[in-house]
FINUKOL-621890 format. One record per residue (C-alpha): x, y, z; residue in three letters; residue number from 1. Coordinates in steps of 0.001 Angstrom, whole numbers, padded with zeros to 6 digits. Layout:
% FINUKOL-621890
<miti><x>X</x><y>Y</y><z>Z</z><residuo>Ala</residuo><num>NUM</num></miti>
...
% end
This chain:
% FINUKOL-621890
<miti><x>-057041</x><y>037015</y><z>-095426</z><residuo>Met</residuo><num>1</num></miti>
<miti><x>-055767</x><y>033908</y><z>-096138</z><residuo>Leu</residuo><num>2</num></miti>
<miti><x>-056130</x><y>031228</y><z>-093455</z><residuo>Ser</residuo><num>3</num></miti>
<miti><x>-053945</x><y>028166</y><z>-093410</z><residuo>Phe</residuo><num>4</num></miti>
<miti><x>-055796</x><y>026287</y><z>-090837</z><residuo>Met</residuo><num>5</num></miti>
<miti><x>-057970</x><y>023797</y><z>-092747</z><residuo>Pro</residuo><num>6</num></miti>
<miti><x>-061686</x><y>023736</y><z>-092186</z><residuo>Ile</residuo><num>7</num></miti>
<miti><x>-062542</x><y>021819</y><z>-089774</z><residuo>Ile</residuo><num>8</num></miti>
<miti><x>-065752</x><y>020533</y><z>-090002</z><residuo>Ala</residuo><num>9</num></miti>
<miti><x>-067252</x><y>018763</y><z>-087048</z><residuo>Pro</residuo><num>10</num></miti>
<miti><x>-067924</x><y>014490</y><z>-086995</z><residuo>Lys</residuo><num>11</num></miti>
<miti><x>-071096</x><y>013648</y><z>-086709</z><residuo>Ile</residuo><num>12</num></miti>
<miti><x>-071547</x><y>010434</y><z>-084920</z><residuo>Lys</residuo><num>13</num></miti>
<miti><x>-074336</x><y>008137</y><z>-086013</z><residuo>Pro</residuo><num>14</num></miti>
<miti><x>-076444</x><y>007335</y><z>-083616</z><residuo>Lys</residuo><num>15</num></miti>
<miti><x>-076206</x><y>003634</y><z>-082608</z><residuo>Ile</residuo><num>16</num></miti>
<miti><x>-079160</x><y>002185</y><z>-081255</z><residuo>Asp</residuo><num>17</num></miti>
<miti><x>-078140</x><y>-000880</y><z>-079922</z><residuo>Ile</residuo><num>18</num></miti>
<miti><x>-080419</x><y>-002586</y><z>-077557</z><residuo>Pro</residuo><num>19</num></miti>
<miti><x>-077723</x><y>-003460</y><z>-074719</z><residuo>Gly</residuo><num>20</num></miti>
<miti><x>-076856</x><y>-000125</y><z>-074394</z><residuo>Tyr</residuo><num>21</num></miti>
<miti><x>-080332</x><y>001430</y><z>-073804</z><residuo>Arg</residuo><num>22</num></miti>
<miti><x>-080140</x><y>001194</y><z>-070327</z><residuo>Gln</residuo><num>23</num></miti>
<miti><x>-076746</x><y>003396</y><z>-069636</z><residuo>Phe</residuo><num>24</num></miti>
<miti><x>-078953</x><y>006895</y><z>-069291</z><residuo>Gly</residuo><num>25</num></miti>
<miti><x>-081080</x><y>005454</y><z>-066721</z><residuo>Lys</residuo><num>26</num></miti>
<miti><x>-077997</x><y>003605</y><z>-064790</z><residuo>Leu</residuo><num>27</num></miti>
<miti><x>-076253</x><y>007193</y><z>-065101</z><residuo>Lys</residuo><num>28</num></miti>
<miti><x>-079108</x><y>009004</y><z>-063278</z><residuo>Ile</residuo><num>29</num></miti>
<miti><x>-079248</x><y>006091</y><z>-060279</z><residuo>Ile</residuo><num>30</num></miti>
<miti><x>-075451</x><y>006394</y><z>-060112</z><residuo>Ser</residuo><num>31</num></miti>
<miti><x>-075913</x><y>010153</y><z>-059679</z><residuo>Leu</residuo><num>32</num></miti>
<miti><x>-078747</x><y>009740</y><z>-057053</z><residuo>Val</residuo><num>33</num></miti>
<miti><x>-076976</x><y>007129</y><z>-054833</z><residuo>Val</residuo><num>34</num></miti>
<miti><x>-073917</x><y>009399</y><z>-054853</z><residuo>Ile</residuo><num>35</num></miti>
<miti><x>-076322</x><y>012027</y><z>-053552</z><residuo>Gly</residuo><num>36</num></miti>
<miti><x>-077763</x><y>009971</y><z>-051295</z><residuo>Leu</residuo><num>37</num></miti>
<miti><x>-074567</x><y>008689</y><z>-050111</z><residuo>Ile</residuo><num>38</num></miti>
<miti><x>-072790</x><y>012369</y><z>-049501</z><residuo>Leu</residuo><num>39</num></miti>
<miti><x>-076174</x><y>013105</y><z>-047573</z><residuo>Phe</residuo><num>40</num></miti>
<miti><x>-075583</x><y>010323</y><z>-045354</z><residuo>Ala</residuo><num>41</num></miti>
<miti><x>-072190</x><y>011146</y><z>-044497</z><residuo>Phe</residuo><num>42</num></miti>
<miti><x>-072964</x><y>014731</y><z>-043619</z><residuo>Gly</residuo><num>43</num></miti>
<miti><x>-075665</x><y>013780</y><z>-041384</z><residuo>Leu</residuo><num>44</num></miti>
<miti><x>-073057</x><y>011700</y><z>-039437</z><residuo>Ser</residuo><num>45</num></miti>
<miti><x>-070447</x><y>014139</y><z>-039253</z><residuo>Ile</residuo><num>46</num></miti>
<miti><x>-073300</x><y>016717</y><z>-037783</z><residuo>Tyr</residuo><num>47</num></miti>
<miti><x>-074250</x><y>013826</y><z>-035538</z><residuo>Phe</residuo><num>48</num></miti>
<miti><x>-070683</x><y>013417</y><z>-034325</z><residuo>Val</residuo><num>49</num></miti>
<miti><x>-070366</x><y>017250</y><z>-033851</z><residuo>Tyr</residuo><num>50</num></miti>
<miti><x>-073375</x><y>017795</y><z>-032274</z><residuo>Arg</residuo><num>51</num></miti>
<miti><x>-073186</x><y>014555</y><z>-029681</z><residuo>Asn</residuo><num>52</num></miti>
<miti><x>-069454</x><y>014580</y><z>-029211</z><residuo>Ile</residuo><num>53</num></miti>
<miti><x>-067453</x><y>017731</y><z>-029411</z><residuo>Tyr</residuo><num>54</num></miti>
<miti><x>-069910</x><y>019906</y><z>-028091</z><residuo>Gln</residuo><num>55</num></miti>
<miti><x>-070607</x><y>017751</y><z>-025180</z><residuo>Thr</residuo><num>56</num></miti>
<miti><x>-067140</x><y>017552</y><z>-024635</z><residuo>Ile</residuo><num>57</num></miti>
<miti><x>-066692</x><y>021802</y><z>-024782</z><residuo>Gly</residuo><num>58</num></miti>
<miti><x>-069656</x><y>022068</y><z>-022707</z><residuo>Glu</residuo><num>59</num></miti>
<miti><x>-068110</x><y>019161</y><z>-019709</z><residuo>Met</residuo><num>60</num></miti>
<miti><x>-064694</x><y>021407</y><z>-019807</z><residuo>Gln</residuo><num>61</num></miti>
<miti><x>-067006</x><y>024700</y><z>-019228</z><residuo>Ser</residuo><num>62</num></miti>
<miti><x>-068666</x><y>022580</y><z>-016410</z><residuo>Ile</residuo><num>63</num></miti>
<miti><x>-065221</x><y>022077</y><z>-015123</z><residuo>Ile</residuo><num>64</num></miti>
<miti><x>-063866</x><y>025363</y><z>-015065</z><residuo>Ile</residuo><num>65</num></miti>
<miti><x>-067219</x><y>026792</y><z>-013569</z><residuo>Leu</residuo><num>66</num></miti>
<miti><x>-066638</x><y>024392</y><z>-010770</z><residuo>Lys</residuo><num>67</num></miti>
<miti><x>-063364</x><y>025213</y><z>-010204</z><residuo>Ser</residuo><num>68</num></miti>
<miti><x>-063828</x><y>028877</y><z>-009892</z><residuo>Gln</residuo><num>69</num></miti>
<miti><x>-066955</x><y>028609</y><z>-007519</z><residuo>Met</residuo><num>70</num></miti>
<miti><x>-066296</x><y>029368</y><z>-004040</z><residuo>Asn</residuo><num>71</num></miti>
<miti><x>-068571</x><y>028738</y><z>-001094</z><residuo>Thr</residuo><num>72</num></miti>
<miti><x>-069982</x><y>031656</y><z>001158</z><residuo>Glu</residuo><num>73</num></miti>
<miti><x>-070299</x><y>031311</y><z>004671</z><residuo>Val</residuo><num>74</num></miti>
<miti><x>-074216</x><y>031634</y><z>005665</z><residuo>Ile</residuo><num>75</num></miti>
<miti><x>-074442</x><y>033819</y><z>008851</z><residuo>Asn</residuo><num>76</num></miti>
<miti><x>-077199</x><y>032355</y><z>010732</z><residuo>Phe</residuo><num>77</num></miti>
<miti><x>-078098</x><y>035554</y><z>013073</z><residuo>Asp</residuo><num>78</num></miti>
<miti><x>-079193</x><y>037566</y><z>009948</z><residuo>Lys</residuo><num>79</num></miti>
<miti><x>-080823</x><y>034660</y><z>008527</z><residuo>Leu</residuo><num>80</num></miti>
<miti><x>-083021</x><y>034064</y><z>012086</z><residuo>Gln</residuo><num>81</num></miti>
<miti><x>-083378</x><y>038275</y><z>011901</z><residuo>Lys</residuo><num>82</num></miti>
<miti><x>-084778</x><y>037879</y><z>008312</z><residuo>Val</residuo><num>83</num></miti>
<miti><x>-087413</x><y>035076</y><z>009091</z><residuo>Lys</residuo><num>84</num></miti>
<miti><x>-088228</x><y>037344</y><z>012377</z><residuo>Glu</residuo><num>85</num></miti>
<miti><x>-089089</x><y>040357</y><z>010258</z><residuo>Lys</residuo><num>86</num></miti>
<miti><x>-090831</x><y>038168</y><z>007516</z><residuo>Trp</residuo><num>87</num></miti>
<miti><x>-093154</x><y>036450</y><z>009662</z><residuo>Ala</residuo><num>88</num></miti>
<miti><x>-094092</x><y>040035</y><z>011395</z><residuo>Glu</residuo><num>89</num></miti>
<miti><x>-094665</x><y>041062</y><z>007925</z><residuo>Lys</residuo><num>90</num></miti>
<miti><x>-097342</x><y>038301</y><z>007027</z><residuo>Gln</residuo><num>91</num></miti>
<miti><x>-098770</x><y>038122</y><z>010627</z><residuo>Thr</residuo><num>92</num></miti>
<miti><x>-099622</x><y>041775</y><z>010590</z><residuo>Ser</residuo><num>93</num></miti>
<miti><x>-102636</x><y>043467</y><z>009377</z><residuo>Thr</residuo><num>94</num></miti>
<miti><x>-103006</x><y>046408</y><z>006857</z><residuo>Thr</residuo><num>95</num></miti>
<miti><x>-104727</x><y>049639</y><z>008100</z><residuo>Pro</residuo><num>96</num></miti>
<miti><x>-107856</x><y>050493</y><z>007206</z><residuo>Gln</residuo><num>97</num></miti>
<miti><x>-108042</x><y>053521</y><z>004573</z><residuo>Leu</residuo><num>98</num></miti>
<miti><x>-109842</x><y>056827</y><z>005749</z><residuo>Asn</residuo><num>99</num></miti>
<miti><x>-110944</x><y>058127</y><z>002475</z><residuo>Arg</residuo><num>100</num></miti>
<miti><x>-111489</x><y>056471</y><z>-001079</z><residuo>Asp</residuo><num>101</num></miti>
<miti><x>-108836</x><y>057347</y><z>-003407</z><residuo>Pro</residuo><num>102</num></miti>
<miti><x>-110565</x><y>056572</y><z>-006313</z><residuo>Phe</residuo><num>103</num></miti>
<miti><x>-113732</x><y>058373</y><z>-005528</z><residuo>Tyr</residuo><num>104</num></miti>
<miti><x>-113778</x><y>062013</y><z>-006137</z><residuo>Ala</residuo><num>105</num></miti>
<miti><x>-115062</x><y>064186</y><z>-003187</z><residuo>Ala</residuo><num>106</num></miti>
<miti><x>-117079</x><y>067077</y><z>-003864</z><residuo>Pro</residuo><num>107</num></miti>
<miti><x>-114630</x><y>070485</y><z>-003950</z><residuo>Thr</residuo><num>108</num></miti>
<miti><x>-115646</x><y>073774</y><z>-002285</z><residuo>Thr</residuo><num>109</num></miti>
<miti><x>-114475</x><y>076847</y><z>-003877</z><residuo>Ser</residuo><num>110</num></miti>
<miti><x>-114068</x><y>080594</y><z>-002444</z><residuo>Thr</residuo><num>111</num></miti>
<miti><x>-114012</x><y>082137</y><z>-006017</z><residuo>Leu</residuo><num>112</num></miti>
<miti><x>-116730</x><y>083967</y><z>-007299</z><residuo>Asp</residuo><num>113</num></miti>
<miti><x>-117264</x><y>083212</y><z>-011171</z><residuo>Ile</residuo><num>114</num></miti>
<miti><x>-119511</x><y>086248</y><z>-011588</z><residuo>Thr</residuo><num>115</num></miti>
<miti><x>-116816</x><y>088321</y><z>-010236</z><residuo>Thr</residuo><num>116</num></miti>
<miti><x>-113742</x><y>086627</y><z>-012292</z><residuo>His</residuo><num>117</num></miti>
<miti><x>-113178</x><y>088558</y><z>-015423</z><residuo>Pro</residuo><num>118</num></miti>
<miti><x>-112986</x><y>085905</y><z>-017864</z><residuo>Thr</residuo><num>119</num></miti>
<miti><x>-116674</x><y>085060</y><z>-016756</z><residuo>Ala</residuo><num>120</num></miti>
<miti><x>-119032</x><y>087272</y><z>-018761</z><residuo>Asn</residuo><num>121</num></miti>
<miti><x>-116847</x><y>087107</y><z>-022223</z><residuo>Lys</residuo><num>122</num></miti>
<miti><x>-118720</x><y>085835</y><z>-025068</z><residuo>Lys</residuo><num>123</num></miti>
% end
């Protein structure tokens, strides 16, 4: 099959070694680093503004809403006085002495005769 497109040979550029243009590679790297630092600083400043301004405003709005919804409760001083008296009575009362020690296993007595039990003599 014939192709009408002419064969295009890649153009080979000769490497020009001019002493005045040697620093361009370093300048490209330095410019990319500086742009990255500027973008990083811009991102940090946006985060700072969000954290310290917008969230503070939102927290203040929620505090204002909660304060408007709060209602005060009336204290019943008669019940308060009764509770204080019962509390003082509980604190001054003494606990009764235990008649037995719950952690000591007392010897038990059994009326079952082991020799007459049906499972006693099985081997």
